[in-house]
C-alpha positions in Angstrom: -176.2 19.3 10.2 -176.3 16.1 8.2 -173.3 15.1 6.2 -174.1 14.5 2.5 -172.1 12.4 0.1 -170.5 14.5 -2.6 -170.7 13.0 -6.0 -167.5 13.5 -8.0 -166.9 12.3 -11.6 -163.6 10.7 -12.5 -161.0 13.0 -14.1 -161.0 13.2 -17.8 -158.1 11.4 -19.6 -155.1 13.5 -20.4 -155.5 12.5 -24.0 -158.3 11.0 -26.1 -158.0 10.3 -29.8 -161.5 9.3 -30.9 -161.9 7.8 -34.4 -158.9 9.6 -35.8 -157.8 8.6 -39.2 -155.4 9.9 -41.9 -155.5 9.5 -45.6 -153.3 10.9 -48.3 -155.5 10.8 -51.4 -156.5 7.2 -51.9 -153.9 5.9 -49.5 -155.1 5.2 -45.9 -152.1 5.7 -43.6 -154.2 5.3 -40.5 -157.6 3.6 -40.1 -160.1 5.2 -37.6 -158.4 4.6 -34.3 -159.1 5.3 -30.6 -156.3 6.0 -28.1 -156.5 7.1 -24.5 -153.7 8.2 -22.1 -154.9 8.4 -18.5 -153.6 10.7 -15.7 -149.9 10.0 -14.9 -149.9 7.1 -17.4 -147.0 6.1 -19.7 -148.4 4.7 -22.9 -146.3 3.4 -25.7 -147.2 3.1 -29.4 -145.1 0.1 -30.6 -144.8 -1.1 -34.1 -142.6 -1.4 -37.2 -141.6 1.4 -39.5 -144.6 2.7 -41.5 -147.2 1.1 -39.1 -148.9 4.5 -38.3 -147.6 5.0 -34.8 -145.8 8.3 -35.5 -148.9 9.5 -37.4 -151.0 9.0 -34.3 -148.5 10.9 -32.2 -148.3 13.8 -34.7 -152.1 14.0 -34.7 -152.0 14.3 -30.9 -149.3 17.0 -31.1 -151.2 19.0 -33.7 -148.5 18.6 -36.4 -150.8 16.5 -38.6 -154.6 17.2 -39.0 -156.7 14.0 -38.9 -158.9 13.2 -41.9 -161.6 12.1 -39.5 -162.0 12.0 -35.7 -161.5 14.2 -32.7 -158.6 15.0 -30.3 -159.4 15.8 -26.6 -157.1 17.1 -23.8 -158.8 16.6 -20.4 -162.2 16.6 -22.2 -161.4 19.8 -24.2 -161.7 19.5 -28.0 -158.3 20.6 -29.4 -158.7 19.0 -32.8 -158.4 22.4 -34.6 -155.9 23.9 -32.1 -152.4 24.7 -33.3 -149.3 23.1 -31.7 -148.5 26.1 -29.5 -152.1 26.2 -28.2 -152.0 22.6 -27.0 -149.3 23.0 -24.3 -147.6 19.7 -25.0 -143.9 18.9 -24.5 -142.2 17.1 -27.3 -139.0 15.1 -27.6 -137.8 13.6 -30.9 -135.0 11.4 -32.1 -133.2 14.6 -33.4 -133.1 16.7 -30.2 -132.6 20.0 -32.2 -130.9 22.0 -29.4 -129.9 25.6 -30.2 -126.2 25.3 -30.9 -125.5 28.9 -30.0 -127.2 28.7 -26.6 -125.9 27.0 -23.4 -127.7 24.0 -21.8 -129.4 26.3 -19.3 -130.5 28.7 -22.1 -131.9 25.8 -24.1 -134.0 24.7 -21.2 -135.1 28.3 -20.4 -136.3 28.9 -24.0 -140.0 27.7 -23.5 -140.2 29.8 -20.3 -139.0 32.9 -22.1 -141.5 32.4 -24.8 -144.2 32.3 -22.1 -142.7 35.6 -20.7 -142.0 34.2 -17.2 -140.0 36.4 -14.9 -136.2 36.2 -14.8 -136.3 34.9 -11.2 -138.8 32.2 -11.9 -136.9 31.1 -15.1 -133.7 30.8 -13.1 -135.4 28.7 -10.4 -137.3 26.4 -12.9 -134.2 25.8 -15.0 -132.1 24.9 -11.9 -134.9 22.5 -10.8 -135.2 20.7 -14.1 -131.5 20.5 -14.8 -131.2 18.9 -11.3 -134.0 16.5 -12.3 -132.1 15.3 -15.4 -128.7 15.3 -13.5 -127.2 18.0 -15.6 -126.6 20.9 -13.2 -122.9 20.7 -13.7 -123.3 21.1 -17.5 -125.6 24.2 -17.3 -123.1 26.6 -18.9 -121.8 24.2 -21.6 -122.9 24.3 -25.3 -124.5 21.4 -27.2 -121.2 20.7 -29.0 -119.6 20.2 -25.6 -121.9 17.5 -24.3 -122.6 13.8 -25.3 -125.6 12.6 -27.3 -127.1 11.1 -24.2 -126.7 14.4 -22.3 -128.2 16.3 -25.2 -131.3 14.1 -25.2 -131.7 14.8 -21.4 -131.4 18.5 -22.1 -134.2 18.1 -24.7 -136.3 16.2 -22.1 -135.8 19.0 -19.5 -136.8 21.6 -22.1 -140.0 19.6 -22.8 -140.9 19.3 -19.2 -139.8 22.7 -17.7 -143.1 24.5 -18.5 -145.1 21.6 -16.9 -147.0 20.4 -20.0 -150.3 18.7 -19.9 -148.9 15.9 -22.0 -145.4 14.7 -23.0 -145.0 13.3 -26.5 -141.8 11.3 -27.4 -141.1 10.0 -30.9 -138.2 7.5 -31.0 -136.1 9.6 -28.6 -133.5 6.9 -28.1 -133.3 5.7 -31.7 -129.9 7.4 -32.6 -128.1 6.1 -29.4 -126.1 3.0 -28.9 -127.6 0.0 -27.0 -125.9 0.7 -23.6 -126.8 4.4 -23.7 -130.4 3.5 -24.6 -130.6 1.2 -21.6 -129.2 3.9 -19.3 -131.6 6.5 -20.7 -134.6 4.2 -20.4 -134.0 4.1 -16.7 -133.7 7.9 -16.6 -136.9 8.5 -18.6 -138.8 6.1 -16.3 -137.5 7.8 -13.2 -138.2 11.3 -14.5 -141.7 10.4 -15.7 -142.5 8.8 -12.3 -141.2 11.9 -10.5 -143.1 14.4 -12.6 -146.2 12.2 -13.2 -146.7 13.8 -16.6 -148.9 11.7 -18.8 -146.8 10.4 -21.6 -147.4 9.0 -25.1 -144.2 7.4 -26.4 -143.4 6.0 -29.9 -140.8 3.2 -30.5 -140.1 0.2 -32.7 -138.0 -1.3 -29.9 -139.9 -4.1 -28.1 -137.5 -4.1 -25.1 -137.8 -0.3 -24.7 -141.6 -0.6 -24.7 -141.7 -3.4 -22.2 -139.4 -1.6 -19.9 -141.0 1.8 -19.9 -144.7 1.4 -20.3 -147.7 1.2 -18.1 -149.6 0.1 -21.2 -148.5 -0.9 -24.7 -150.5 -0.3 -27.9 -149.3 -2.5 -30.7 -149.8 -0.8 -34.1 -149.7 -2.6 -37.4 -150.6 -1.4 -40.9 -152.4 1.6 -39.7 -154.5 -0.3 -37.1 -154.3 -1.2 -33.5 -153.4 -4.9 -33.3 -153.4 -5.3 -29.5 -153.3 -3.2 -26.3 -152.7 -3.9 -22.7 -150.1 -4.1 -19.9 -146.7 -5.2 -21.1 -146.8 -8.6 -19.5 -150.3 -9.2 -20.9 -149.6 -8.4 -24.5 -146.3 -10.4 -24.3 -147.8 -13.6 -22.8 -151.2 -13.4 -24.6 -150.5 -12.3 -28.2 -153.6 -12.0 -30.4 -151.9 -13.3 -33.6 -148.8 -15.1 -34.8 -147.5 -11.7 -36.0 -148.0 -10.1 -32.6 -146.2 -13.0 -30.9 -143.2 -12.8 -33.2 -143.0 -9.0 -33.2 -143.1 -8.8 -29.4 -140.2 -11.3 -28.9 -138.7 -14.6 -29.8 -141.2 -17.4 -30.2 -141.4 -21.1 -31.2 -144.3 -21.7 -33.5 -145.9 -24.4 -35.6 -149.1 -24.4 -37.8 -152.0 -26.3 -36.2 -153.1 -29.3 -38.3 -155.9 -30.6 -35.9 -157.4 -29.1 -32.8 -159.9 -30.5 -30.3 -161.5 -28.5 -27.4 -160.9 -29.7 -23.9 -162.2 -28.4 -20.6 -162.1 -24.6 -20.0 -159.9 -22.8 -22.5 -157.6 -25.8 -23.1 -157.2 -27.5 -26.5 -155.6 -30.7 -27.7 -153.4 -29.9 -30.7 -151.6 -31.8 -33.5 -149.1 -29.6 -35.2 -148.2 -29.6 -38.9 -144.9 -31.3 -37.8 -146.9 -34.1 -36.1 -146.3 -33.2 -32.5 -149.2 -33.7 -30.1 -149.6 -31.3 -27.2 -152.0 -29.4 -25.0 -152.2 -25.6 -25.1 -154.4 -22.6 -24.2 -156.8 -21.0 -26.7 -158.0 -17.7 -25.2 -160.5 -17.2 -27.9 -162.7 -20.1 -29.1 -161.1 -21.1 -32.4 -163.1 -20.7 -35.6 -163.1 -23.6 -38.1 -162.3 -21.4 -41.1 -159.2 -19.7 -39.5 -155.6 -20.7 -39.8 -154.0 -21.2 -36.4 -150.5 -21.6 -34.9 -149.3 -22.9 -31.6 -146.7 -20.6 -30.0 -144.4 -21.0 -26.9 -141.7 -18.6 -25.7 -138.1 -19.9 -25.5 -137.9 -18.9 -21.8 -140.9 -21.1 -21.0 -139.2 -24.2 -22.3 -137.0 -26.5 -20.2 -134.3 -29.0 -21.3 -133.2 -32.1 -19.3 -131.3 -35.3 -19.8 -134.2 -37.4 -18.4 -137.9 -36.9 -18.9 -139.3 -34.5 -16.2 -141.3 -36.1 -13.5 -144.6 -34.2 -13.8 -147.0 -34.4 -16.7 -146.8 -31.8 -19.4 -145.7 -31.3 -23.0 -142.5 -33.4 -23.3 -140.6 -34.1 -26.5 -137.3 -35.9 -27.2 -134.8 -34.2 -29.5 -131.1 -33.6 -30.2 -129.1 -30.5 -29.3 -128.1 -28.6 -32.4 -126.4 -25.6 -30.9 -125.5 -24.0 -27.6 -124.8 -20.3 -27.2 -123.7 -18.6 -23.9 -125.1 -15.1 -23.8 -123.9 -13.6 -20.5 -126.2 -14.8 -17.8 -128.4 -16.7 -20.3 -127.8 -19.8 -22.3 -129.6 -20.4 -25.6 -130.0 -23.9 -27.0 -131.5 -25.1 -30.2 -133.1 -28.5 -30.1 -134.4 -30.5 -33.1 -137.3 -32.6 -32.0 -137.9 -36.1 -33.4 -140.7 -34.6 -35.6 -138.2 -32.1 -37.1 -139.6 -29.1 -35.3 -136.6 -26.9 -34.2 -137.2 -25.4 -30.7 -135.2 -22.5 -29.2 -134.7 -22.7 -25.4 -133.5 -19.8 -23.2 -132.2 -20.8 -19.8 -130.9 -18.7 -17.0 -127.4 -19.8 -16.2 -125.2 -22.3 -18.0 -126.0 -26.0 -18.4 -122.5 -27.3 -19.0 -123.6 -30.9 -19.1 -125.6 -30.5 -22.3 -123.5 -31.1 -25.4 -124.2 -30.7 -29.1 -125.6 -33.9 -30.6 -126.8 -35.2 -27.3 -130.4 -36.5 -26.9 -132.4 -34.4 -24.4 -136.0 -33.8 -23.4 -137.7 -30.5 -24.1 -140.7 -29.7 -21.9 -143.1 -26.9 -21.2 -146.3 -26.6 -19.3 -149.6 -26.7 -21.2 -150.6 -23.2 -20.1 -147.3 -21.9 -21.5 -148.3 -22.9 -25.1 -150.9 -20.7 -26.8 -153.0 -21.2 -29.9 -153.3 -17.9 -31.9 -154.7 -17.1 -35.4 -152.5 -16.2 -38.2 -153.8 -12.6 -38.3 
C-alpha cells in the first residue's frame, strides 16, 4: 500500500474580529477594525482611556453588539450569540466575587451552572485553586483574603470550565505597583500552563510589554500599530506611538536627505546633524521627528572612539533609580537629552561637560501621526 500525504488546513484562530465597528448615534467610538487571537496566543490591546480597547473586548465577549462587522470563534460566527453561548472566561478590574460564598464555592460556580457532577466539581476546583496557589484559602470568604488573592480567585473561576477564550479588562488596575508586578508573573505563568488564548486590555505599557506575545496599540478608535512587544517598542510608527510606549528623546526634522538603504541624513529643528533610520520612505508633505530611546544613549567624559552620532553637552541633573541612573544632558544646540544607564556613573557631576552618543541605527525618523 502506498502512503499518501494527508492535507491538513491550519487551525482557525481562537478569535477573529472582522471589520467590527461601534457607533453611538453620530459618534464613532470604534472604526472598522480587524483583530485576531491565535491558538495559545496572549494578545494585549494597549491604549489610553477612551481609545476603544475595552469596546473591542466587550464586542468579543458579546456584551456589546457591533454596529458593523463579524465575530468568529474558531471559524464559527458568534456575532449574534449571547454571552453565555460564547463560552468565554472573563476577568475585570472589579472581580465581583460572591461575598457569601467561600473561595472554593466562588470557583465552583460556573461548574454548577453547567450541571457538572459533584465529584468532578470538587476535582476541578482543587486543580484550579492549586494552579493559582490558593489551596490553603479554599474555605475563606472574600472579606478574609487580600485584593491580589481575590483577583486570583476571579482568574481561577474564569478558567475552571476551560473556556475557548479568556478576556481580561484592566484586571490589575486597582492594585498597587508591587502587587501588579507579582500578579503579572502569575498571569503569565498560568496562561502558559493552561495555553488558553487570551485577549487582555490595559493602559499600562510595562504590563503589556511583560505579558504579551503580541501588542495591538489602539488610539482614537483605530489600531495605530501591532506586533511583537520588542518590535512595536523599537519601531514605532509615529511620534505618538513612540511617546506612549515609553520615554523618548525627540526633535522635529528640519531637513532630511536619503542615504544608502533605509538610512537618512537629518538636520533637526535644534540644528543637530545626525544619521538615523527611516523604515518607511519619507513623504515630502509630512511632518517628521527623529526619536531615540534614553537607554540607547551613552554618556562619556571623552568622545567615543567609534563613529556615530556624538554631541557635546552639559549635565543638568543626575537621578539614581535603584539599579538605573538617569541623566539629563543639555546639548550645545539646546536639545535636552534624557539618558538611562545601568549602574551608577559616580564620576559624572552636574554642570560637567560630557559627550552624548548613540548609534545611527538607534535613532529613528517617524511621522507626526
